[in-house]
N, CA, C and O of each residue as an XYZ file, in Angstrom:
688
protein
N     -53.875      4.167     41.378
C     -53.220      5.788     42.013
C     -53.185      6.498     40.148
O     -53.148      5.983     39.030
N     -53.218      7.781     40.642
C     -53.318      8.488     39.339
C     -52.264      8.333     38.235
O     -51.152      7.978     38.626
N     -52.398      8.501     37.170
C     -51.021      8.369     36.011
C     -50.835      9.743     35.370
O     -51.645     10.499     34.832
N     -49.491      9.838     35.595
C     -48.800     11.223     35.654
C     -48.400     11.403     34.016
O     -48.049     12.544     33.714
N     -48.413     10.585     33.131
C     -47.884     10.669     31.764
C     -48.064     12.289     31.294
O     -47.160     13.079     31.020
N     -49.280     12.485     31.293
C     -49.753     13.787     30.426
C     -48.992     15.001     31.507
O     -49.355     16.166     31.345
N     -47.953     14.701     32.585
C     -46.907     16.054     32.712
C     -45.544     15.869     31.950
O     -44.608     15.091     32.136
N     -45.770     16.885     31.006
C     -44.504     16.865     30.427
C     -44.102     18.309     30.768
O     -44.673     19.155     31.457
N     -42.633     18.345     29.894
C     -42.450     20.283     30.076
C     -43.317     20.917     29.101
O     -43.402     22.087     29.474
N     -44.015     20.758     28.031
C     -44.754     21.820     27.394
C     -46.113     22.015     28.572
O     -46.598     23.137     28.719
N     -46.618     20.886     29.322
C     -47.497     20.857     30.249
C     -47.105     21.876     31.270
O     -47.502     23.015     31.513
N     -46.503     21.357     31.612
C     -45.775     22.581     32.698
C     -45.537     23.747     32.721
O     -45.636     24.549     33.650
N     -45.125     23.915     31.407
C     -44.947     25.927     30.533
C     -45.916     26.242     30.657
O     -46.163     27.169     31.428
N     -47.011     25.530     29.865
C     -48.328     25.663     29.914
C     -49.048     26.404     31.490
O     -49.329     27.567     31.780
N     -49.150     25.164     32.221
C     -49.811     26.076     33.837
C     -48.815     26.602     34.293
O     -48.981     26.700     35.509
N     -47.683     27.075     33.939
C     -47.115     28.348     34.921
C     -47.847     29.188     34.070
O     -48.708     29.667     34.809
N     -48.018     29.691     32.824
C     -48.212     30.255     32.185
C     -49.928     30.699     32.214
O     -50.363     31.846     32.110
N     -50.266     30.167     32.286
C     -51.651     30.040     32.858
C     -52.139     30.570     34.427
O     -53.182     31.215     34.539
N     -51.652     30.380     35.113
C     -51.294     30.796     36.700
C     -50.634     31.878     36.506
O     -50.383     32.143     37.681
N     -50.021     32.951     35.732
C     -48.619     33.443     35.743
C     -47.917     33.668     36.613
O     -47.825     34.713     37.256
N     -46.990     32.104     36.795
C     -46.079     31.980     37.696
C     -44.886     31.840     36.651
O     -44.980     31.668     35.436
N     -43.659     31.965     37.489
C     -42.499     31.960     37.228
C     -41.666     30.352     37.058
O     -42.359     29.363     37.299
N     -40.546     30.191     36.745
C     -39.944     28.672     37.136
C     -40.111     28.712     38.593
O     -40.821     27.927     39.222
N     -39.065     30.160     39.357
C     -39.195     30.136     40.229
C     -40.129     29.818     41.079
O     -39.917     29.035     42.005
N     -41.156     30.330     40.887
C     -42.217     30.135     42.228
C     -42.703     28.515     42.406
O     -43.153     28.016     43.438
N     -42.432     27.680     40.797
C     -42.817     26.117     41.115
C     -41.860     25.443     41.839
O     -42.070     24.478     42.573
N     -40.519     26.117     41.557
C     -39.394     25.171     42.472
C     -39.182     25.507     43.868
O     -38.557     24.834     44.688
N     -39.914     26.898     44.101
C     -40.021     27.117     45.987
C     -41.441     26.304     46.276
O     -41.689     25.779     47.361
N     -42.104     26.290     45.424
C     -43.576     25.080     45.796
C     -43.233     23.620     45.692
O     -44.012     22.833     46.228
N     -42.193     23.163     45.088
C     -41.995     21.555     45.625
C     -40.123     21.832     45.984
O     -39.381     20.850     45.953
N     -39.671     22.946     46.237
C     -38.580     22.741     47.275
C     -37.598     22.114     46.512
O     -37.200     21.039     46.960
N     -37.077     22.536     45.415
C     -36.365     22.188     44.367
C     -35.776     23.438     43.648
O     -36.370     24.490     43.883
N     -34.513     23.506     42.661
C     -33.693     24.623     42.331
C     -34.504     24.913     41.307
O     -35.401     24.152     40.941
N     -34.297     25.821     40.871
C     -34.478     26.805     39.905
C     -33.987     25.740     38.103
O     -34.523     25.310     37.081
N     -32.716     25.815     38.754
C     -32.347     24.492     37.739
C     -32.742     23.787     37.138
O     -32.892     23.605     35.929
N     -32.993     23.216     38.192
C     -34.237     21.680     38.228
C     -35.186     21.788     37.247
O     -35.117     21.164     36.188
N     -36.338     22.773     37.626
C     -37.209     23.084     36.626
C     -36.800     23.216     35.605
O     -37.419     22.518     34.802
N     -35.599     24.096     34.930
C     -35.415     24.361     34.035
C     -35.419     23.232     33.073
O     -35.871     23.240     31.928
N     -34.960     22.454     33.586
C     -34.198     21.240     32.893
C     -35.726     20.405     32.725
O     -36.082     20.142     31.576
N     -36.278     20.152     33.445
C     -37.500     19.685     33.171
C     -37.959     20.579     31.907
O     -37.867     20.090     30.781
N     -38.368     21.662     32.057
C     -38.932     22.498     30.764
C     -38.251     22.212     29.468
O     -38.909     22.102     28.434
N     -37.128     22.105     29.489
C     -36.421     21.653     28.433
C     -36.272     20.504     27.998
O     -35.708     20.330     26.918
N     -36.790     19.368     28.815
C     -36.566     17.834     28.091
C     -35.672     17.195     28.785
O     -35.771     15.972     28.882
N     -34.152     18.192     29.685
C     -33.258     17.886     29.611
C     -33.280     16.448     30.778
O     -32.276     15.771     31.001
N     -34.507     16.227     31.351
C     -34.444     15.708     32.858
C     -35.914     15.342     32.580
O     -36.589     16.283     32.160
N     -36.547     14.157     32.730
C     -37.405     13.940     33.345
C     -37.981     14.066     35.087
O     -37.142     13.745     35.929
N     -38.888     14.362     35.421
C     -38.999     14.533     36.864
C     -39.302     12.686     37.092
O     -39.518     11.941     36.136
N     -39.260     12.270     38.393
C     -39.204     11.162     39.012
C     -40.941     10.678     39.360
O     -41.619     11.705     39.335
N     -41.491      9.892     39.554
C     -42.599     10.044     39.799
C     -42.864     10.222     41.084
O     -43.940      9.700     41.377
N     -42.355     10.719     41.941
C     -43.102     11.147     43.275
C     -42.772     13.186     43.263
O     -43.230     14.106     43.942
N     -41.789     13.116     42.143
C     -41.654     14.555     41.590
C     -43.006     14.922     40.654
O     -43.595     16.002     40.605
N     -43.260     13.889     40.048
C     -44.305     14.069     39.025
C     -45.812     14.385     39.762
O     -46.605     15.300     39.535
N     -45.870     13.492     40.533
C     -47.500     14.070     41.677
C     -47.286     14.881     42.246
O     -48.262     15.624     42.344
N     -45.995     15.383     43.017
C     -45.898     16.784     43.818
C     -46.166     17.956     42.534
O     -46.883     18.822     43.035
N     -45.982     18.174     41.641
C     -46.247     18.796     40.098
C     -47.895     18.636     39.880
O     -48.749     19.506     40.051
N     -48.052     17.451     39.512
C     -49.435     17.562     39.464
C     -50.462     18.177     40.662
O     -51.603     18.504     40.336
N     -50.154     18.273     41.611
C     -50.833     18.403     43.089
C     -50.460     20.264     43.207
O     -51.134     21.126     43.770
N     -49.224     20.402     42.490
C     -48.999     22.013     43.282
C     -49.963     22.743     41.805
O     -50.240     23.943     41.806
N     -50.259     22.084     40.972
C     -51.228     22.724     40.211
C     -52.656     22.948     40.330
O     -53.338     23.927     40.031
N     -53.067     21.408     41.021
C     -54.842     21.078     41.017
C     -54.493     22.020     42.242
O     -55.101     23.072     42.040
N     -53.730     22.103     43.503
C     -54.346     23.057     44.730
C     -54.305     24.410     43.783
O     -55.387     24.935     44.044
N     -53.832     25.006     43.104
C     -53.986     26.697     42.547
C     -54.916     26.522     42.166
O     -55.488     27.578     42.438
N     -55.837     25.718     41.513
C     -56.842     25.886     40.612
C     -57.977     25.615     41.302
O     -59.035     26.055     40.853
N     -57.972     24.793     42.597
C     -59.097     24.885     43.871
C     -58.946     26.333     44.295
O     -59.961     27.000     44.095
N     -57.728     27.099     44.934
C     -57.679     28.117     45.147
C     -58.396     29.071     44.521
O     -59.000     29.960     45.121
N     -58.367     28.944     43.369
C     -59.215     30.342     42.353
C     -60.537     30.108     42.602
O     -61.395     30.953     42.346
N     -60.864     28.690     43.234
C     -62.477     28.776     42.842
C     -63.064     28.879     44.645
O     -64.156     29.341     44.978
N     -62.426     28.541     45.222
C     -62.175     28.963     46.502
C     -62.182     30.611     47.181
O     -62.902     31.101     48.052
N     -61.185     31.128     46.464
C     -61.521     32.703     46.419
C     -62.751     33.399     45.871
O     -63.269     34.474     46.174
N     -63.149     32.239     44.747
C     -64.487     32.979     44.058
C     -65.958     32.602     45.452
O     -67.067     33.123     45.559
N     -65.562     31.958     45.950
C     -66.722     31.533     46.999
C     -67.495     30.231     46.248
O     -68.362     29.653     46.903
N     -67.251     29.857     45.152
C     -68.518     29.267     44.550
C     -67.795     27.477     44.569
O     -67.685     26.688     43.631
N     -67.448     27.334     45.892
C     -66.781     25.810     45.977
C     -67.406     25.779     47.889
O     -67.131     26.527     48.826
N     -68.214     24.682     47.805
C     -68.737     23.730     49.198
C     -67.613     23.226     49.784
O     -66.784     22.834     48.962
N     -67.310     23.107     50.913
C     -66.608     21.732     51.785
C     -66.924     20.983     52.492
O     -67.091     21.366     53.649
N     -67.134     19.729     52.206
C     -68.083     18.660     52.998
C     -67.063     18.060     53.881
O     -66.098     17.494     53.368
N     -67.194     18.136     55.193
C     -65.706     17.494     55.939
C     -65.988     15.905     56.109
O     -67.014     15.447     55.607
N     -65.325     15.279     56.626
C     -65.024     13.612     56.572
C     -66.665     13.093     57.182
O     -67.319     13.772     57.973
N     -67.023     12.035     56.729
C     -68.094     11.772     57.689
C     -69.372     12.395     58.036
O     -69.732     12.429     59.213
N     -70.065     12.878     57.117
C     -71.124     14.383     57.014
C     -71.861     14.099     56.032
O     -71.637     13.335     55.092
N     -73.039     14.931     56.335
C     -74.269     14.737     54.653
C     -73.839     16.053     54.588
O     -73.117     16.543     55.457
N     -74.417     16.933     53.172
C     -74.755     17.805     52.802
C     -76.141     17.893     52.091
O     -76.398     17.092     51.192
N     -77.023     18.826     52.464
C     -78.115     19.033     52.086
C     -78.393     20.183     50.854
O     -77.747     21.215     51.036
N     -79.076     20.177     49.876
C     -78.736     20.759     48.597
C     -80.269     20.932     48.181
O     -81.087     20.035     48.382
N     -80.580     22.090     47.617
C     -82.121     22.620     46.809
C     -81.524     23.011     45.419
O     -80.675     23.896     45.309
N     -82.079     22.213     44.239
C     -81.876     23.080     42.910
C     -83.234     24.177     42.838
O     -84.430     23.914     42.956
N     -82.498     25.613     42.578
C     -83.644     26.664     43.026
C     -84.599     26.508     41.965
O     -85.785     26.765     42.170
N     -84.094     26.022     40.606
C     -85.201     26.239     39.354
C     -86.274     25.264     39.595
O     -87.431     25.631     39.393
N     -85.976     23.754     40.109
C     -87.312     23.315     40.410
C     -87.548     23.026     41.487
O     -88.610     22.410     41.584
N     -86.728     23.283     42.922
C     -87.409     23.359     44.321
C     -86.605     21.687     44.612
O     -86.481     21.270     45.764
N     -86.199     21.011     43.602
C     -85.944     19.392     44.314
C     -84.421     19.718     45.223
O     -83.422     20.404     45.005
N     -84.876     18.828     46.318
C     -83.761     18.772     47.175
C     -83.195     17.352     47.539
O     -83.874     16.446     48.023
N     -81.921     17.287     47.253
C     -81.314     16.151     47.667
C     -80.051     16.034     48.778
O     -79.152     16.846     48.997
N     -80.283     14.882     49.324
C     -79.072     14.380     50.431
C     -77.543     13.929     49.699
O     -77.519     12.955     48.947
N     -76.460     14.610     49.948
C     -75.141     13.920     49.686
C     -74.519     13.234     50.491
O     -74.285     13.815     51.550
N     -74.222     12.404     50.421
C     -73.902     11.643     51.847
C     -72.474     11.085     51.302
O     -72.343     10.697     50.141
N     -71.123     11.080     52.518
C     -70.053     10.587     52.042
C     -69.591      9.638     53.111
O     -69.572      9.578     54.340
N     -69.141      8.758     51.825
C     -68.481      7.463     52.883
C     -66.940      7.747     52.855
O     -66.286      7.897     51.823
N     -66.519      7.792     53.961
C     -64.861      8.260     54.168
C     -64.389      6.841     53.886
O     -63.333      6.772     53.256
N     -64.877      5.881     54.177
C     -63.895      4.739     54.197
C     -64.100      3.828     52.614
O     -63.256      2.974     52.341
N     -65.093      4.056     51.788
C     -65.216      3.838     50.634
C     -64.671      4.514     49.769
O     -64.258      4.027     48.717
N     -64.571      5.908     50.117
C     -64.364      7.272     48.950
C     -65.389      7.445     48.267
O     -65.097      7.639     47.087
N     -66.821      7.468     48.539
C     -67.710      7.764     47.786
C     -68.710      8.196     48.539
O     -68.977      7.992     49.723
N     -69.677      9.342     47.016
C     -70.627      9.672     47.635
C     -71.760      8.906     47.204
O     -71.863      8.081     46.297
N     -72.963      9.544     48.412
C     -74.517      8.748     47.951
C     -75.143     10.300     47.752
O     -74.894     11.391     48.265
N     -75.962      9.882     46.872
C     -76.849     11.109     46.429
C     -78.188     10.209     46.452
O     -78.371      9.128     45.893
N     -79.232     11.093     47.399
C     -80.387     11.025     47.171
C     -81.558     12.231     47.318
O     -81.432     13.296     47.923
N     -82.411     11.873     46.784
C     -83.804     12.544     46.586
C     -84.336     12.835     48.226
O     -84.627     11.805     48.833
N     -84.461     13.887     48.847
C     -84.679     14.119     50.221
C     -86.270     15.449     50.234
O     -86.432     16.562     49.735
N     -87.330     14.323     51.272
C     -88.202     15.019     51.633
C     -88.349     15.376     52.680
O     -89.329     15.992     53.099
N     -86.961     14.901     53.554
C     -87.465     15.920     54.825
C     -87.277     17.402     55.078
O     -86.426     18.085     54.507
N     -88.046     17.797     55.880
C     -88.310     19.259     55.798
C     -87.390     19.868     57.048
O     -86.878     20.976     56.888
N     -87.201     19.208     58.176
C     -86.474     19.892     59.280
C     -85.104     19.602     59.668
O     -84.714     19.249     60.781
N     -84.132     19.876     58.161
C     -83.044     20.322     57.742
C     -83.185     21.677     56.840
O     -84.217     22.098     56.318
N     -82.030     22.184     56.799
C     -81.806     23.199     56.329
C     -80.436     22.465     55.027
O     -79.431     21.755     55.053
N     -81.457     23.393     53.825
C     -80.928     22.933     52.559
C     -80.025     24.151     51.961
O     -80.408     25.286     52.248
N     -78.997     24.030     51.247
C     -78.328     25.267     50.894
C     -78.456     24.842     49.335
O     -78.173     23.728     48.894
N     -78.954     25.979     48.559
C     -79.543     26.324     47.477
C     -78.006     26.227     46.695
O     -77.018     26.528     47.364
N     -77.849     25.837     45.387
C     -77.071     25.192     44.978
C     -76.533     26.622     43.632
O     -75.670     26.818     42.776
N     -77.490     27.154     44.114
C     -77.317     28.509     42.390
C     -75.606     29.176     42.711
O     -74.676     29.107     41.908
N     -75.557     29.745     43.970
C     -73.860     29.998     43.654
C     -72.890     29.064     43.686
O     -71.806     29.537     43.345
N     -72.856     27.770     44.000
C     -71.822     26.731     43.954
C     -71.698     25.689     42.958
O     -72.589     24.917     42.604
N     -70.325     25.753     42.479
C     -70.489     24.786     41.718
C     -69.413     23.762     41.699
O     -69.229     23.193     40.623
N     -68.707     23.451     42.668
C     -67.907     23.068     43.384
C     -68.081     22.405     44.619
O     -68.594     23.130     45.470
N     -67.663     20.597     45.198
C     -67.645     20.281     46.048
C     -66.537     19.763     46.652
O     -66.252     18.698     46.104
N     -65.878     20.002     47.427
C     -64.880     19.283     48.065
C     -64.955     18.796     49.524
O     -65.294     19.411     50.536
N     -64.538     17.492     49.354
C     -64.949     16.601     49.968
C     -63.578     16.579     51.077
O     -62.476     16.733     50.551
N     -63.632     16.388     52.609
C     -62.354     16.217     53.527
C     -61.263     17.619     52.941
O     -60.221     17.406     52.321
N     -61.568     18.460     53.153
C     -60.945     19.723     52.758
C     -59.161     19.313     53.925
O     -58.086     19.485     53.350
N     -59.157     18.933     55.081
C     -58.375     18.848     55.637
C     -57.231     17.627     55.130
O     -56.128     17.590     55.676
N     -57.614     16.597     53.994
C     -56.598     16.205     53.439
C     -55.649     16.994     52.735
O     -56.094     17.928     52.067
N     -54.012     16.724     52.768
C     -53.487     17.607     52.034
C     -52.950     18.028     50.839
O     -52.123     18.931     50.718
N     -53.537     17.215     49.756
C     -54.047     17.294     48.579
C     -55.241     17.734     47.826
O     -55.247     17.917     46.608
N     -56.256     17.894     48.618
C     -57.469     17.788     48.009
C     -57.695     17.184     46.750
O     -57.653     17.641     45.608
N     -57.992     15.839     47.289
C     -58.066     14.589     46.687
C     -59.373     14.505     46.077
O     -59.460     13.911     45.003
N     -60.582     15.101     46.696
C     -61.960     14.717     46.136
C     -62.409     16.276     46.154
O     -62.613     17.183     46.961
N     -62.441     15.967     44.460
C     -63.441     17.280     44.236
C     -64.449     17.191     43.157
O     -63.986     16.865     42.063
N     -66.016     17.458     43.231
C     -66.897     17.239     42.512
C     -67.316     18.198     41.999
O     -66.997     19.241     42.571
N     -68.260     18.350     40.637
C     -68.876     19.651     40.023
C     -70.840     19.152     40.039
O     -71.490     18.131     39.812
N     -71.090     20.387     40.396
C     -72.822     20.624     40.434
C     -72.772     21.035     38.897
O     -72.084     21.915     38.378
N     -73.752     20.099     38.262
C     -74.289     20.725     37.116
C     -75.694     20.840     37.418
O     -76.236     19.745     37.566
N     -76.512     21.940     37.566
C     -77.897     21.857     37.579
C     -78.511     21.921     36.468
O     -77.800     22.204     35.503
N     -79.759     21.728     36.250
C     -80.771     22.006     35.663
C     -81.804     21.482     36.155
O     -81.570     21.109     37.305
N     -83.233     21.197     35.707
C     -84.124     20.947     36.812
C     -83.729     19.736     38.133
O     -84.255     19.715     39.246
N     -82.672     18.795     37.619
C     -82.296     17.661     38.390
C     -80.685     18.003     38.512
O     -80.214     18.803     37.703
N     -80.023     17.539     39.293
C     -78.578     17.214     40.111
C     -77.977     16.668     38.683
O     -78.711     16.004     37.951
N     -76.345     17.025     38.226
C     -75.796     16.329     38.113
C     -74.427     16.405     38.993
O     -74.002     17.496     39.373
N     -73.798     15.248     39.278
C     -72.371     15.297     40.035
C     -71.560     14.708     39.646
O     -71.604     13.479     39.591
N     -70.253     15.643     39.133
C     -69.301     14.886     38.213
C     -68.014     15.144     38.885
O     -67.519     16.233     39.177
N     -67.410     13.566     39.141
C     -66.416     13.679     39.907
C     -64.775     14.421     38.631
O     -64.479     14.158     37.466
N     -64.230     15.232     39.535
C     -63.200     16.215     38.724
C     -61.881     16.268     39.084
O     -61.071     17.106     38.691
N     -61.577     14.923     40.200
C     -60.612     15.260     40.840
C     -59.348     14.705     40.301
O     -58.344     15.317     40.665
N     -59.178     13.781     39.589
C     -58.109     13.005     38.918
C     -57.543     13.399     37.629
O     -58.275     13.250     36.650
N     -56.168     13.957     37.425
C     -55.912     14.058     36.313
C     -56.238     15.779     36.553
O     -56.645     16.492     37.471
N     -55.676     15.987     34.771
C     -56.556     17.663     34.639
C     -57.806     17.723     35.188
O     -58.559     16.774     34.969
N     -58.350     19.037     36.149
C     -59.391     18.987     36.353
C     -60.506     19.401     35.186
O     -61.692     19.469     35.506
N     -60.110     19.656     33.920
C     -61.125     20.345     32.585
C     -61.598     18.678     32.027
O     -62.735     18.423     31.629
N     -60.448     17.639     32.104
C     -60.272     16.477     30.967
C     -60.763     15.673     31.794
O     -61.368     14.973     30.982
N     -61.044     15.091     33.045
C     -61.307     13.923     33.571
C     -62.442     13.716     34.205
O     -62.512     13.614     35.430
N     -63.253     13.651     33.552
C     -64.667     13.872     34.204
C     -65.706     11.776     34.346
O     -65.647     10.822     33.571
N     -66.358     11.930     35.483
C     -66.771     10.855     35.429
C     -68.221     11.581     36.372
O     -68.235     12.364     37.321
N     -69.141     11.027     35.742
C     -70.719     11.306     36.083
C     -70.583      9.930     37.838
O     -70.300      8.732     37.870
N     -70.949     10.931     38.986
C     -71.379     10.264     39.949
C     -73.110      9.881     40.208
O     -73.611      8.808     40.547
N     -73.808     11.290     39.882
C     -74.962     11.043     39.678
C     -75.726     12.044     38.898
O     -75.438     13.238     38.969
N     -76.718     11.588     38.137
C     -77.652     12.338     37.208
C     -77.409     11.528     35.801
O     -76.963     10.430     35.468
N     -77.912     12.597     35.217
C     -77.811     11.537     33.673
C     -76.638     12.121     32.621
O     -76.377     13.305     32.833
N     -75.960     11.562     31.634
C     -75.062     11.332     31.377
C     -74.554     12.440     29.928
O     -73.466     12.759     29.448
N     -75.501     12.651     29.721
C     -75.329     13.361     28.014
C     -74.985     14.096     28.199
O     -75.369     14.774     29.151
N     -73.650     14.579     27.081
C     -73.079     15.864     27.389
C     -71.773     16.301     28.694
O     -71.506     17.341     29.297
N     -71.274     15.075     28.700
C     -70.328     14.834     29.963
C     -69.419     15.505     29.737
O     -69.377     16.474     30.495
N     -68.578     15.457     28.981
C     -67.207     16.240     28.474
C     -67.622     17.458     28.120
O     -68.602     17.810     27.463
N     -66.364     18.344     28.871
C     -66.405     19.544     28.514
C     -65.907     20.196     27.078
O     -66.016     21.406     26.879
């Protein structure tokens, strides 16, 4: 399970500022009162663990919606595969989603009879988008080869785990 220790009044305040939101927007999104949000921001009250999780996913979903709006996010539903090509090198890959193990398998592909998607306009891969909180987000980093990094736990910009590819310069 995720650790939500990073969620403090200052963190919430920064996220509200970053997304141009008011306290009331967060209150409405979480179905709590404005005064409750004010207490969290002032440090007068610490949210309960389920509320911390709700706050975390509230802001994570806002981040994903920005990328969906820009059109640089690919969705991969449950129990399927994604065939991608890197325009720079022409290398082709099959990305397979194992829903039971919650894992990705990435293999270079020699198959010619399937359609490949160029990764030039996509940055993120969202798995199982029907899950309520968008739990599985990965970032494509392309060069001559593919690098795929998990970005779904905690703050999207901080927790990075290489799923496939080289490991140098992993932290942003």
